[in-house]
C-alpha positions in Angstrom: 120.4 79.2 8.9 119.8 78.3 5.2 116.6 76.3 4.5 117.9 72.9 3.2 114.6 71.1 3.3 112.2 73.3 1.3 112.5 73.1 -2.5 114.2 76.2 -3.8 111.3 77.1 -6.1 109.0 77.1 -3.1 111.5 79.3 -1.2 111.4 81.8 -4.1 107.6 81.9 -4.0 107.6 82.5 -0.2 110.3 85.1 -0.4 108.6 87.1 -3.1 105.0 87.0 -1.9 104.8 90.6 -0.8 106.6 91.9 -3.9 104.5 89.8 -6.1 101.3 91.2 -4.5 102.6 94.7 -4.8 103.3 94.3 -8.5 100.0 92.4 -9.2 97.9 95.0 -7.4 99.6 98.1 -8.8 97.4 101.0 -9.7 98.4 100.9 -13.3 97.6 97.2 -13.8 94.4 97.5 -11.9 93.2 100.5 -13.9 94.3 99.0 -17.3 92.8 95.6 -16.7 89.7 97.1 -15.1 88.9 99.0 -18.2 89.9 102.4 -16.9 92.6 103.1 -19.4 92.7 102.9 -23.2 94.7 100.8 -25.6 97.4 103.5 -25.7 98.3 102.4 -22.1 98.6 98.8 -23.2 100.7 99.8 -26.2 103.0 101.8 -23.9 103.3 98.9 -21.4 104.1 96.5 -24.3 106.9 98.9 -25.4 108.4 98.8 -21.9 108.4 95.0 -21.9 110.3 95.1 -25.2 113.3 96.7 -23.4 113.3 94.2 -20.6 113.0 91.2 -22.9 115.6 92.6 -25.3 118.0 92.6 -22.3 117.1 89.1 -21.3 117.4 87.6 -24.8 120.4 89.6 -25.9 122.6 87.3 -23.8 120.7 84.0 -24.4 123.3 82.6 -26.8 126.2 83.6 -24.6 124.7 82.0 -21.6 123.4 78.8 -23.3 126.5 76.8 -22.2 126.7 78.3 -18.7 126.3 75.6 -16.0 124.1 77.8 -13.9 122.0 79.8 -16.4 122.3 77.6 -19.4 119.5 75.1 -18.5 117.0 77.9 -18.4 117.8 79.3 -21.8 115.0 77.8 -23.9 114.2 78.9 -27.4 110.5 78.2 -27.0 110.4 81.0 -24.4 111.8 83.8 -26.7 109.5 86.8 -26.8 111.2 89.7 -28.5 110.0 88.9 -32.0 106.4 88.5 -30.7 106.6 91.8 -28.9 107.7 93.5 -32.1 104.7 92.0 -33.9 102.4 93.3 -31.2 104.0 96.7 -31.3 103.7 96.9 -35.0 100.0 96.0 -34.8 99.2 98.4 -32.0 101.4 101.3 -33.1 101.8 101.0 -36.8 104.9 101.2 -39.0 106.6 103.8 -36.9 106.3 101.9 -33.6 110.0 102.1 -32.9 109.7 105.9 -32.6 107.6 105.3 -29.5 110.0 103.0 -27.7 111.7 105.4 -25.3 112.1 103.6 -22.0 110.8 105.0 -18.7 113.6 105.6 -16.2 112.5 102.6 -14.2 112.4 100.4 -17.3 115.9 101.5 -18.3 117.2 100.7 -14.8 115.4 97.3 -14.9 116.9 96.4 -18.3 120.4 97.5 -17.2 120.2 95.4 -14.1 119.3 92.4 -16.3 122.3 93.0 -18.5 124.6 93.5 -15.5 123.5 90.1 -14.1 123.8 88.4 -17.6 127.4 89.7 -17.9 128.6 89.2 -14.4 126.3 86.9 -12.4 124.5 84.1 -14.1 122.5 83.1 -11.0 121.2 86.6 -10.8 120.2 86.4 -14.5 118.2 83.3 -13.6 116.3 85.3 -10.9 115.1 87.8 -13.6 114.5 85.0 -16.1 112.2 83.2 -13.7 110.4 86.3 -12.6 109.5 87.3 -16.2 108.9 84.1 -18.1 107.1 82.1 -15.5 104.9 85.1 -14.8 104.1 85.3 -18.5 103.1 81.7 -18.6 100.8 82.2 -15.6 99.3 85.6 -14.9 100.2 86.9 -18.3 97.3 84.8 -19.7 94.9 86.9 -17.7 96.3 90.0 -19.3 96.0 88.5 -22.7 92.3 87.5 -22.3 91.4 90.9 -20.8 93.2 92.8 -23.6 91.4 90.8 -26.2 88.1 91.7 -24.8 88.8 95.4 -23.9 90.3 96.4 -27.2 88.8 93.8 -29.6 92.1 92.2 -30.4 92.2 89.0 -32.3 92.1 86.0 -29.9 95.7 84.8 -29.5 96.6 87.0 -32.5 98.1 90.4 -33.4 98.4 92.6 -30.3 98.7 89.8 -27.8 101.2 87.4 -29.5 103.6 88.1 -26.7 101.4 86.1 -24.3 101.0 83.1 -26.7 103.5 80.3 -26.3 102.8 78.2 -29.3 105.9 76.1 -28.8 104.9 75.1 -25.3 101.9 72.8 -25.8 101.6 72.0 -22.1 102.4 75.1 -19.9 101.7 73.3 -16.7 104.2 70.6 -17.4 106.7 73.2 -18.6 106.4 75.1 -15.4 106.9 72.0 -13.3 110.1 71.2 -15.3 111.3 74.8 -14.8 110.7 74.7 -11.1 112.6 71.4 -11.0 115.5 73.2 -12.6 115.3 75.9 -9.9 115.3 73.2 -7.2 118.5 71.8 -8.8 120.2 75.2 -9.3 124.0 74.5 -9.3 124.9 77.0 -6.6 125.6 76.8 -2.9 123.3 77.9 -0.1 124.8 81.4 0.3 124.4 82.0 -3.4 120.8 80.9 -3.2 120.1 83.5 -0.6 121.5 86.1 -3.0 119.2 84.8 -5.7 116.2 85.1 -3.4 117.1 88.7 -2.9 117.5 89.3 -6.7 114.0 87.8 -7.3 112.6 90.3 -4.8 114.5 93.0 -6.6 113.1 91.9 -10.0 109.5 92.3 -8.7 110.5 95.7 -7.2 111.7 96.8 -10.7 108.3 95.8 -12.1 106.5 97.8 -9.4 108.6 100.9 -10.1 107.8 100.5 -13.8 104.1 100.3 -13.1 104.3 103.3 -10.9 105.8 105.4 -13.7 103.3 104.1 -16.1 100.5 105.2 -13.7 102.0 108.6 -13.8 101.6 108.7 -17.6 98.1 107.2 -17.6 95.9 108.5 -14.8 92.7 106.5 -14.6 89.6 107.7 -16.4 87.3 106.3 -13.7 85.5 108.7 -11.5 85.2 108.7 -7.8 
């Protein structure tokens, strides 16, 4: 039976606990944030994010008036321009030559586009998974990257993680979760959205797995 008493945002958190932990504790992220990899790994990771966010933001204008996805399309969240600034800082003038997507990244971005074209509620699942993650755990990545590779605090190289147009992230996240709780779909559709949120985390984990293959840890033992 569908859960009609628990707020939908809380249902999402519960449904994705395992996938969230798998992504958060991936070998690549642990090695990179633990100092076992160099800045080249961070640059490569940032390039993969560019593909995912390009897919998310490619359809923002088209979905802005959609009754399901539209409330989530917020200009203050836009990340692609910031990713491009970071990539130019990390990779130099020819950074676009290094942008080839990993197979997992290409599949991830294509799924985002498919949802954007055909299933707005599925697009919301990917939107939530990425942007609220950036506002939360992404801040840990920013702080660690600044220290590991002497990047300017909240500056070039980590601008992707800086949401200057959101002065109160905690309040913004509360408002976003309220939008999830009020998602204009029926209970059956909400179950599909829960599944797509799990799938979004699985795409992230697959991307991390392929990045780990490119960047084996330097640590010994």
